[in-house]
C-alpha positions in Angstrom: 155.9 113.2 91.8 153.5 116.1 91.0 150.1 115.5 90.9 148.7 117.1 87.5 144.8 119.7 88.4 142.2 119.3 85.9 142.5 122.6 83.4 139.3 124.0 82.4 140.3 122.3 79.4 139.5 119.1 80.6 136.0 119.4 81.8 133.1 118.8 80.1 129.6 120.0 80.8 126.3 118.6 80.3 122.6 119.9 79.6 119.4 117.5 80.0 119.3 113.9 80.0 121.3 112.9 76.9 120.5 111.6 73.8 116.7 111.4 73.4 115.0 107.6 73.4 112.9 105.8 70.8 109.3 106.8 72.3 110.2 110.2 73.3 111.7 110.8 70.0 108.7 109.6 68.1 106.4 111.6 70.6 108.0 114.5 70.2 108.1 113.8 66.4 105.1 113.7 66.0 104.2 116.8 68.1 105.8 119.1 65.8 104.5 117.8 62.6 100.9 117.8 64.1 102.1 121.7 65.0 103.4 122.6 61.8 99.7 121.5 60.4 98.5 124.0 62.9 99.4 127.2 61.1 97.6 126.2 57.8 94.5 124.5 58.9 94.1 125.8 62.9 90.6 125.9 63.0 90.3 122.2 61.2 92.7 120.7 62.9 91.6 121.7 66.6 87.9 120.8 65.4 89.0 117.4 64.2 92.0 116.6 67.2 91.5 118.8 70.2 89.1 116.6 72.4 85.8 118.2 72.4 83.5 116.4 75.2 80.2 117.3 73.2 81.6 115.9 70.0 82.4 112.7 71.4 78.7 112.6 72.4 76.9 113.4 68.9 79.6 112.4 66.8 81.5 109.5 68.9 84.4 111.2 68.5 85.9 108.7 70.5 90.1 109.0 68.7 89.7 113.0 70.3 91.2 110.9 73.8 94.3 110.4 72.5 94.8 112.9 69.4 94.1 116.2 71.5 97.6 115.4 73.1 99.4 116.4 69.8 97.8 119.4 69.2 99.4 122.8 70.7 98.0 126.7 71.1 101.1 128.3 70.5 105.1 128.4 70.1 105.6 128.2 73.9 102.8 125.7 74.4 104.6 123.2 72.9 108.0 124.2 73.9 108.3 123.7 77.4 106.0 120.5 77.3 108.5 119.2 74.9 111.0 120.0 76.9 110.2 119.0 80.1 108.9 115.7 78.2 112.9 115.1 77.8 114.0 116.2 80.9 111.8 113.9 82.3 111.0 111.7 80.2 114.1 110.0 78.7 115.1 108.5 81.9 112.4 107.2 82.8 112.0 105.6 79.4 115.5 104.6 79.9 114.4 103.2 83.4 111.1 101.6 82.7 111.6 100.3 78.7 109.7 101.9 75.6 107.2 99.4 76.0 106.1 100.6 79.4 106.6 103.8 79.4 105.0 104.6 76.3 101.8 102.6 77.8 102.1 104.9 80.6 102.4 108.3 78.9 98.9 107.6 77.2 97.4 106.1 80.0 98.2 109.4 81.7 96.7 111.0 78.9 93.8 109.6 78.1 92.9 109.6 81.9 93.5 113.3 81.6 91.5 113.9 78.8 88.6 111.9 80.7 88.5 114.1 83.6 87.9 116.9 81.4 85.0 114.7 80.0 83.6 113.9 83.6 83.5 117.2 84.8 81.3 118.2 81.4 78.8 115.5 81.9 78.5 116.8 85.8 74.8 117.9 85.9 75.7 121.7 86.9 76.3 125.1 85.5 80.1 124.6 85.3 80.3 122.0 83.4 79.2 124.3 80.6 83.3 124.9 80.7 84.1 121.4 79.7 81.7 119.9 78.1 81.7 122.7 74.8 85.4 124.3 74.7 88.2 122.0 73.5 91.4 121.1 74.8 94.5 120.4 73.3 98.0 119.7 74.5 100.2 117.1 75.9 99.9 118.5 79.8 98.4 115.9 80.7 100.4 113.1 80.4 103.3 115.3 81.2 101.9 115.8 84.4 101.9 112.4 84.8 105.4 111.6 83.9 106.5 114.2 86.5 104.5 112.4 89.2 106.7 109.2 88.4 109.8 111.3 88.1 109.1 112.5 91.6 107.7 108.5 92.7 111.4 107.0 91.3 113.8 110.5 91.8 112.2 112.4 94.9 115.4 114.1 95.6 116.4 115.2 92.1 116.7 118.4 92.1 114.8 121.0 89.5 116.1 124.3 88.7 112.5 126.3 88.7 113.3 129.5 86.1 116.5 127.5 85.7 118.0 129.5 89.4 116.0 128.1 92.4 116.9 124.2 93.0 113.5 122.4 94.2 114.0 118.5 94.9 111.3 117.0 92.5 108.7 115.6 95.1 107.9 119.4 96.5 108.4 120.7 92.6 105.2 118.3 91.8 103.7 119.2 95.3 103.7 122.8 94.2 102.9 122.3 90.6 99.6 120.0 91.9 98.7 122.9 94.5 98.8 125.4 92.4 97.0 123.2 89.4 94.0 122.9 91.8 93.9 126.5 92.8 93.9 128.0 89.4 91.4 124.9 88.7 89.4 126.2 91.8 89.5 130.3 90.4 88.5 129.0 86.7 88.1 131.0 83.6 92.2 131.1 83.0 92.0 129.4 79.5 94.1 126.8 80.7 92.9 122.8 81.4 94.6 123.2 85.1 91.5 120.1 85.6 93.4 118.3 82.9 97.0 118.6 84.8 95.6 117.0 88.1 93.6 114.4 86.0 97.1 113.3 84.7 98.8 113.7 88.3 95.8 111.3 89.4 95.8 109.2 86.5 99.7 108.6 87.0 99.7 107.8 90.8 97.0 105.4 90.5 98.8 103.3 87.4 102.0 102.9 90.0 100.4 102.5 92.7 97.5 101.4 92.1 98.7 97.4 91.2 99.4 99.5 87.9 95.4 99.2 86.9 96.3 95.5 86.1 92.7 94.5 86.5 93.1 91.7 83.8 95.6 89.8 86.6 93.4 90.4 89.2 90.4 88.8 87.3 92.6 85.8 86.4 93.8 85.4 90.0 90.8 85.5 91.6 89.0 82.7 88.5 92.2 80.5 89.1 91.3 81.2 93.0 88.0 80.1 92.4 88.7 76.8 90.6 91.0 75.4 93.2 88.2 76.2 95.6 86.0 73.9 93.6 88.5 71.3 93.2 89.0 70.9 97.1 85.8 70.2 97.5 85.4 67.3 94.9 88.9 66.0 97.0 87.5 66.9 100.5 90.2 65.7 103.0 89.4 64.1 106.8 91.5 64.2 109.4 92.8 60.6 109.9 91.8 58.4 112.9 92.9 55.3 114.1 95.2 53.3 111.7 92.5 50.7 111.7 89.6 53.2 111.4 89.5 53.3 107.4 86.5 54.9 107.1 87.5 57.9 108.6 91.0 58.1 106.7 92.0 60.7 104.1 89.8 59.8 100.7 
């Protein structure tokens, strides 16, 4: 019996990781909604929701460490951020679950924002370029997702410019090196230091015991209590059978 070879009609093609997962979908909707608002009140939105270290201290605008991630400056800015979120975020959320993915995403975004704040309060002349301007965009959190993707799927291939295949681990190394190089150059109008902050925050979250400080404190406290109980019930090595004074007590 002659075998049947598949025809072109039998072959299906897919683009991207598939259907949106809950957290990725919610983040995308929030980003698009805020972006639409910027058309009507651009300056007000950036002033209120963008991350400005000066406002963080003068007005205690602590919410900006979160809200700045949902503000974007242009169509290309939000397009490429959301495209990358879809490419790597969907698979990470499927791997981790929605709750852990959401915590990780915001940890990277807040870590990237804190990087800008830290650089802005340094007692050097260059700190002014971080302290007074507003930082906007989800790029810091997105870079954190790229770091996680490279650690979990290091040999997965990215098509750079949809043409050049590069493994995820090398792709993230290249992005990190470029961000470091551009941040040292300065003056580009892009928060490359926030990108580095997102990469570092993601790495520390995943490799540094996931920053589980509370569990570490609980462990240390339990160990201290066990050692304290042992002192109350000291154990001594036994002697002869009739040597009751040296028995365990």
